[in-house]
N, C-alpha and C positions, 0 to 999 in steps of 0.2 A: 784678209791678210794682204798687205801691200806687196806687190811684186813689180819689178822693173826689169825688162829684158831688152838689152841693146843688141843691135845687129847692123851690118852694113859696112863695117871696117874692111881694110885690106891694104894691099901694097899698090901704091900709085906713084907715078913720076912727078917731079916738081912741075907745077902748073896745072896738074890734073884736078879732078873733082871726085867727090864721094858724097853720098847721102846716108847719114846715120839715122836709124830708127830706134825708138824706145817704146816698146809695148808695155803699157801700164795696166795693172789690174788691182782691184781691192779699194779703189777710190775713184771719184770722178775727176778726170784730168781737167775738164772744162771749168771747174770751180777752184782750181789751185794754181799757185805759182810753181813753175818748173824751171830747172836749170840743167845746163851741161857743164861738166868740169872735166879736166884731163890731168893726167900724170905722166910726164916724160920720164924716161929711165934715169934713176938716181936723183929725181927731183920730187918736190912736194906737190900736193894737189893745187891746180890752178883753175880758177873760175874762168869760164869761156863765155857763157851767155845765159840769160834768163828771159823768161816770158811770164808776164803776170796773167791772172785769170781774166783781166781786161784786155789781153793781147798786146800789152806794151812790152817791146823787146829792148834789151840792153846787151851790149857786147864789150868784151875786153878790147882795149886799144889794139892789141896784137892781132885781132881777127876782124876788126871792124871793116866793113866794105868787102870782105871775102866770105864770111860765114853768114848764114841766115837760119834763124830758129823759127819753127812753126809747129802747129799741131793740128791733128784731125780729131776733133772731139767725138765724132760718130764712131771712130775706131779706137778711141782712148789711146792715141799714139802721138808721141812727140818726135819731131824731126830736127836734124841739123844738117843743112846743106853746106858742104865745104867746097869752095872754089879757090882757084889760084893757090893751090897748096904749096907749102914750103917745107924744106927738110925739118925746120924747127917746129912744125906742127906734128911731128911724130910723137905719139903718146897713146896711152890707153884712155879712151873716152868713156865717161860715165854720165848717165842721166841721174838727176837727183830730185827727190821730193822730200821736203822736211828733213828728217833724219835718216831717210833711206836712199840707197843708191843701188844700181844693178851690178852685174858682174863685169861689165865693161866690154868694149869692142876695140880692137887694136887698129890703129891707123899708122901706117908706115909710109913715109914719103922719101923715096930714094930713086936715084937714076941708075 
């Protein structure tokens, strides 16, 4: 059974940083493409970043240069490092594998 459990969200001031984690089970993270998506209040899902099984990373223009996706294959965990956070980054963040996604972790950027 595929399970994705996100953590690491919180309240942070503009310019701050967070590291999100996604603990995956039921499939080998190392052999699959993974993504992060987010949903701001009242808006639809927005793609944030992806990493291929070959470790090629891509980013939405809105986060490029500020966010970094990575993974720890030994622990079957996906990460998203969020730096230089802006108020418009406020959203529920989800990790995504194929048709599955987790319950999400809330990131709130506010002064």
